N, C-alpha and C positions, 0 to 999 in steps of 0.2 A: 503494499503499501504507500510507504513511503516513496517506494521507487515508481510507482503512477505518479504522486502528488508532485515528486521531481521532474516527472516527463514533462507531464500537466505548462508545470512554470516553465520548461525551456520551449515548450510550443506557445505558448500566450505572451514569452519576453521577445519569440521570434515575429510574430503578430505586431507586437507593438512594436518593435524594429522599423520594419517595414510600414505601420502605419505612423510613424512620428513622421522616417525621413519623408513620403508623401505630403505630411503635413506642412514639414515646410518646405516643399516646391509648390506648396500652394498659394496663387498669386495673390489672395485674397488676403489668408489668416498668417502670411509671412510677409506681405507687403512692408514694405521700409520705404522705397523714393519710386518715382516715374518721373522720365523725361523723353523729350525726344515722340513721340506719341502723337495721334491723329484722331480725333474722333467726327462722329457721324448721328443726328439726328435724326429715328423713324419713328413719328409715333411717339408712343411714350418711354422710350426705349433713349439713351445716348450711348455709342457704342464705341468704345475703346480699341485701338488698333495700335501694333507695333509700337516704335520705341523702345527706348532702353531702361531696365528696370534695375532695382538691387535689393535682395530680399535677406531676411533675418533667418535661420545666421549668416553673416556675410561671405559669401567666398570670391566673386567679382560681380561687376556691373556683367549684363548680357543682354540681349535680345530680348523682347519680348515675343512667345511665341504663341500666345495665347489670344483671341476673341472676347472681351469684356463685354456686358454693358453695366452700365447703372439703371434701377427704376424708378422713369420719375412721375411715377404715381404715389410713391410710399415713400414716409422719413422713417430713416434707420434709427438706433439707438445713440445715435452720435448727432443726431438734426440735419443727416445729409442722407441722399437716396442709395440704397443697397446694392452694393454691386453683387452680379454671378460672374462665373465661367464655365461655364456650360454648353458653349457653344461649338461650332465646328470650326475648325483652321487646319486644315492638311499639311504637310512639312514643305511640299512645294508648290506654294501662295509664299511670295515675299512678305518677310517680318523685317523693313527696313523705318529708319529714324527720317525725320524731314520731309515726309511723304506728305498727302492729302487725301482726304475722302469727300468725294462729293456728292450727298444727299440727293436720292429722289425718292420723296413723298410719296409719289404720286404710281409709282410701280412697284414702290415697297423692296429699293434696294438701295445701296452706295457702291461707289466706283473708287478704286485705288488709284493711285496714281503719284509717280515721281517716289523720292527717297532715295536714302544710302543702305547699303550695306555696310553693319558692323563688323558680321564674322562672313571673313570667306570672303572669294571676289566679286562683282558686280558682275549681273545678266544684263542682256540685252534686253530694251524698252520691251514690257508688255503689260497689259492693265486687267487687274481682276476684278468682277462681280460679284456681291455678297448678296444674295437672296434672302432676305429675312425669312420670308414664308417659310421656307424651305430649306432655313440651317444649312446654306449651298455655296459654295465657292464654285465661278466659272468665268474660265480666261474670254475674257470681250474684244469682239473682233473691232477694229475701227478702220477706220479709212482717210483718206488725204491726201498732200502732196506729197508728204514724205514719212517717213515710220521717224518720229520726232527719237531725241535723246532725253533718255534718263536724269532730269537734273531735283535738285533737293534744297530743302531750306527756302524754299518761294512762296508768295502769298498764296492763297488760294479762299474761291468764294464761290458760291452757286447764286445762278437765277433761277430757282426754282419755277416762279411763275414765267417764264421763258424755255424751262429746259434746257438752260446750260450750264455750263460749266465751268471757272475760268485761273488760272495757275500762271503769276505774272512773275519774272525772273527764274533766279534759282542757281544752286554753284552745278560748275561740274566740275566733277574732280574722280583719283584713281578708285572713287569707292561709289561713285553713278555712272560711270564707262567703262568698259573694259577696255584695256589696252591703250591706258592714259597715259600720256605724257606731260610731264610740265607741270607747273603748280596751279591750283585751283583757280579756275575765274565763271566772273558769275555773267549771264547770260539777259538779252534786254528787251525780250520778246513775252507777248503778252497771246499764250494758248487757250484758245476757246474749245471746250468737248460740246460737241450736237447731243444732246440724251437721246432725242427721236434717231436719228441717223445713223450715228458712233462718226463724226468726222471729229477730228482734232487737224486745226487750223490756226498757224501764226501769225500771228498778229504784230505789228509794229509796236514798240513804247513809245516814249513822250518825246525820245532820243536815244542817240547810240550808246549812250552809255549801263553798265551792266548793273543790273540791283538783285537784291538779296535781301533774305532775313525782316522782310518789313512787311507791312499790314494792309489788305485788301479787301472793300465790302463794296455788297452792292446796294444801294438806293434805289426804288422804284420810284426814279424821276424821270423828267424829259421825257420826250414820246417812246422809249423802248429802255429805261434805267440809264443810270450811273454808277462806275466804278471807282472809290474813291480809296487813293493809295498817299502811304505814307511812311517814313523811318526805315532802319535798316541800313544797309550801306551800299555808297555807290563805286562800281569801279567803271573809272573816266579811258582807262588806258590797255583795258582787258589786257595786262599783264600779270594777273595777283595780286596786285596793290589795290588797295580801294581807300575813301576815307567814310568819315559819321553821313548819313543825309540829315541835312538840316530838318529840325520838328515842324520849320515854319511853312516848306514848301510839301501845300497836298498835290496831289497830281490826280486828275480827273478825268475818264474816260468815256465817253457819249454813246452809246449804243447803237444809235441811231443813224446818228451822222460820221461816225467811225473815224472819233476827232479826237484827241487829247488835249488838256489844257493845265495849265500851273496855274494855283490860287494860292496867296499867301495869307496864312492866321496869324493871330494874334491873339492877346489875353495872355494866361499862366504858359508861356513856352516850358514845356517837359524835357527834362537834357535830353541831349543825343544817346539811340539805345538801336536794341535790337533785340531779334527774336521774342519778344514780348507777346503778349494774348491778347486778343480786342474781341469786341463783337458789340452790335449797334439794336438800340432801341428808339422808339417814337411814339407820341401822345397821339389821341384817336385821330385829331384835325391834324396831323402830319406838319405843323407848323416847326417844327424841328426833325432833327434825326442828330441821336446824344451815341457818340461809338464810346462808349469803357473800356478801357487802356487799362492794363497792368501789369506791373515789371517789367522783363528784361534783363537784358547784358547791356553795363555800359561800356565806352573803349579807352579802358585804361585804370583811372579811379574817379566812382566806385563801379567795382566789378558786376555791380547786380544791382536793381533796384527790390524796393518793399513801397508801392506806391502805384493811387492809382489817378488819371487826365481821364478827362469828359472832353474829346472834338465835336462841339455841335455844330451842326450844318443845317444851314446853309449861312449863318453867320462867323462861319469860318472863327470858332473861338475855342480856347483851350479855357478848360476850366480843373483846378485842382483840386481835386475832392477827397483824398488822403496821403498820408497824415497829415493834422490840422497843425498850420505856423511853423514855425521854426523848431523845432523836434531835433533830437539826439540822432546822428546815423544808426544806421540799422544793419547789421550783421547776417540778417539774413533777405537777403535782397536775394531773388531766383529770375530764371529765365526760363524759355523753352516749356513752358505751360501750354495748358488750352483753356480756350472761355467758349462756352455757349449760352446764349440767353433762350432763357425757359420760358415761352409762356408771356411774353413781352414784359418781364418784370423783375426775373432772376434771369443770373448770372453765374453758372458753374465754374470755377478755376479747378482746371486739376494738375496738380504735378509741378515739375521745373525742378532745374538742377540749380544747386546753392553753390557755391563758387568758396565760400569761406564758414559754410557751417555743413556740420557732419553730424546733423539726428535727425531720426528718421522726420517724413513728410504728416502728420497727423496719420500714421499708420490705421485706426482704428475706422476712418472714415476713406481709406485708403489716396490719402493725399486729397480729399475734395473740398471746396472751400466755397463758400457761397455768397454773393453781392445779393440782398433786395434791392434794387436799381432805384426805387423813387422812397427808398428808407421807412417804406409802408409793414416791415413784417413785424414779427413779434417784440422785438425792443426798440424796435423805431429806429433804427443805424443801419448802415450801410451794410458790413460784413453780420450778416445773420446766420440764423437756420434755415436748411430748405423747407418752404409752404407748397405743397403739392396746389392748392387752392387759389393761388395766389395768380390773378391772368390777367390785369389790368395794369400797363404801365402808368405809373405817377409821375410828371417832373419832379424831381426835386429843389431843395431850396437851393443850393449853389447855381446849377443852370439856371432858375429862377432870375437868380440874381444877376445873373449875367447877360439873359437876353431879355428877362420880361413874361409877361403871360403870369401864369397860374398852374397848380397841379396836372389842370388835362391840359395843357396846352396854352394855344393864346399868346406865342411869343412875337413883342412887339419888336425885336432886334431878327431881320430876317435876311439880310446882306450884309458883307464885311465893307469896312468903309471906303476900299475901290476893289473893283471885280477885277481878275486875271483877265478877264477878255470878257467883249461885249455879247457874246453868247451866250457864259455861266450862267447870265443874270436872267435871260428868259429859260435858260433850264429850269433853276428850280422856282417858274412858278408852272410848270406842266406837269399833271400826274398821268401817267400812263395808264389805262386800259387793254388788258388782256384778256383775251375766252379763257375761261378754265381748262385746262389743259387734261386728257381724256387717256386713260390706262390704256397700254398696248398689251396686258394680257387681264384675267381673270384676278381680281385684287377683293379681299372683303370689305363691305359698304360701310361707310362711319361708327367703323369702330375700331380700336390700336389694338387690342389682343386678340382679334379673330386669327384663324389659320387655315387653310384650305381642308376642306373637310376631307381629301379622300387619302392623300399622303402625307400629308404631319399625322391624322392619327394613326394611321397605317406603325406610323416610326415609332411614337407615344409606346403602342400598343407591344411594337418590336423589343425596345428599348427595357419598358415594363420586365418582359419575358426573360430577356437576356439580364436583364440583375435577380432575378429570382433563382434565374438558371445557376446564374456565378454562385449568388452563396451558396445554395445546394452544394456544387462544386466544393466549394471551400469546406463545407461541412465533412463531404467523403474525403475531403486530403485531411484533415486533420485526426477525425477517426483513423485512417488509416497510418497516419503516423503514429499513435496513442497503440493500436494493434502490435505494429511491430516494434515498439517500444521495447513493449511487455513479452512479446516472444524473445527476444534478445536480454533481456533479465534473465530468462530463466534456461535461456542456454546457459551463460557465463556467473550461475549464483556459487558455481564453485570458487570461480577466479578468487584471486585475492582483492583483486579491488577492480570496480567498474570504471567498464571506457563511458562518456557522452558519446550518441551519436553527433557524429557531425552535422553543422547546420545545409541542408540541401539548398541548392542553388539556386537564386529565384528565376520561375520558367520568364522565360521571353513572350512579350505582348506582341501582340498582332500589331504592324505597321499599322501609320494611319491610313485611311483612304482617303485616296487622291479623288477631287472632285471628278467628276463623270456626269454623261448623262443617265436619267433616272427616268426607268420604266414606269411615268405615269402620263395622262393625259392630258395634253397640250392644254388645258384650260389651267391646268397647277401649275405645269413645267416652267418654271422661268427662262424665258429667252428673250434677250438684251432688243430693244425699242425699234432699233433699225432693222433686226431681221425680224421682227412678225409685220403680219397686217392690225390695221388699225384693232380697235377693240371701243364699243361706244357707251364703255360703260365710265361713269364720273369717280373721283377722289376729293374727301376734304384735306384742305387744305389751311398748314396749322397762319397762322397771321403774325404778322410782325418780327421781325428778326429770324428771320428763317433762313438766313443766311449764317453761319457759322466762321469759326477762325479758328484752328488751333494755331498759336504760336508755337512750333514744334522745334525743339532742338535738340539734336543727338548731346552736343557736349557743351559747355558755358562759353568755349569763346573757338568754335569749330575751327578758324581760320587765323587766330592769334587776335590780341588789341591790337588795332589800329590808335593813329592822332586822329583826334578829335576837329581838328584845323582843319577844313576843306582845299586849303593853299598848300600840304601837307599829303600828297599820299604815299607814305612810308609806313610799312608794319614794322611796329615794334616789337618786342617780345613780350611774351605773358609773363605777368607777374601775378601772384596774388596780394590784392590791395584790399586797403579798410574802405567803408562805402562811407557817401558824403549824405546818401540818400539820407531826411531827418525821419524821427521818431519820435511820437509821444511823449512829453517830460510827465514831470510826477504830479500825480492824484487821478490820474486814471484806473480804472476798474478793470481786476480780471475775474474771466470764465474760464470756470477750472470740469472739465467734461468729468460724470460722473462724481464731483465731489473731489479730485484730486488734489492735494496741493504743492503747485507748479515752486519749483527751485527758481534761481537767479538767473538763468540761462534765458538770454534775449528773444527766448522763443514766446517767452511772456509776456513779452510790452506791450502797455497800453498800447490801445487803439484812439487815435481819437476820431470826432464828428463835427462835421461842421453844419451840424442843424440847426434852426432859427435859434433854440434855448440854448446852443453851446453846451451841451454837455457831453461828458467825455461816451463813448461809447462802449461796449460789451460785447464782443465780437463771437462766433459761433461757426467752428474751430479760426482764430485768424489764421492769416495763407503762409505762418511759420509755425505753426504748433506742432512738433512731437508730442505723443502721450504715450512716451515709453522712456523707462532708464537707458543710461548711455551705455547700459552693456552691451556686447556683441551688438554693435551695432554697426554699419561699413562706413571704413572713413572713405569720406568724399573725396576723389580721384579722376580727374578725367583721361577717357580712353584712348583719345586721339585728340592733335594738336595739327595745323597745318601754319607754318610759319614760313613765308613765302620768301627769299631775299630784299632786302630794296629794292627796287627798280628806279634810278632817276627820272625827271619830268623830261618831256618830252618838249623838245622845242614850243 
């Protein structure tokens, strides 16, 4: 009997070891950091793809090979949407950093575009589509003048009401392009992808300068919509050297006329930065369009920012929203995050890389942080818990102070002091009218949780059956092990000492199945829109801020720090420097998740509010809050940097 108990202990210790190893690899339970990823919202889910991660216990930074999602209908125990990782991501689908995902809510899918490989050599350009209804990846056929090159860390957005995806600029380097020789180069073109035809078209930029690591937003203005771009870097000489883009220079592309313009912004101009994250919201009367920008990497000192600025259009005024006043510098600035406006009034910021801070990024909420853009959440502050019931954007006091009007809109400052071009004054008075896009496949009507009745229910039944079968098999194996141990004990009873059976080798797991054509009816099997005949059904689209912007960064300074002067295009060596971005001074309140007591770490710095009452903010969680002790945490280290040799100016 003692031998049997010993055998049981050995067996269950083995099972516990396997279980513990599985838990340490769980992308949610063992989460510590995430950066360089992309996001896509389809209905009530926010999908997270690619990028780099660091888990607990720390081994190394590695590519995220999972496809995860946040459930936007619920609030988890930490005040953020709960995450799940039970989706398909076959190993032949690229897991890249610095890419973009174009959302197509009409057809319930998203397209993966661009990005660079952290592990192994890059492959030739391909596009992949994730089918939300079938949980299936498919290689997507494209057409155009020529196959584009893969680029990374460009600026992406989509015009879902037009059925277009856009990607501006981006880097070409030895992680994006096979057999690349020379320093990384920034591109100057605007890529347009047509969801209906599969056409990829390269459109000229505002000039010949290469650009990367900025932000692109779609606004429903003018005859056919406008694109607004700012920030990042500019590579004027196409030789690997670059300068910081001036944050007063706002580039505008009119989709109807195919013309670029540049408008000068005013107000509280933010410091130059790159790889920040941002998205846009507006009131119902569309009297202002407010682009909320968080964080980003600097060009020297500070290394990164922990602040929020708002660019209000069409006044083209910058407004500083966080932190308040002249506050001490922050050591927890970061970039490489993503930002998604949800239902017009909240913006979820996910992840980022911290150049000078080595704690985990809110691991209990998987690096998610929430802004209530109208300061109308439970605490009445900018940083607040996620609330699925908030669906109406309220213009906050800081913006009203700059452009007039009230919480529901009615802005009185609707133009800059001087327009960069007379055409712009007209564009911002026009509101385009588009017919509702129709799906090119059978999709559930007016519900975010429905699935096709045929293949999906069959898949669920198969999964359930497989799970039960797997459990029965495990029980049978354990019983066999116990029986063998008992027989061996009898055979060795006369020996002086017993020998413990060696641990059996782990069974080899079946390889992940690659995407393939499924044997389903054409009514439920996903086929790219340009490969199917039109379907007469309709689909409800989300209103306001359907464009999202991940600002994805694999590294805090992928291409080295550069001089912030626009007159000197010389790349400087990377240095770890202290920040100059301010933080809240004394007197603020702390928020302690689940009653935990903070230490004196910068993680728990107070967070300021600029509401009318001038009270201090109690945020949840701040975009800097680790909720775990410093034991067994990864040391922050950049996986890779680029330091092109300085190149003299051309005459």
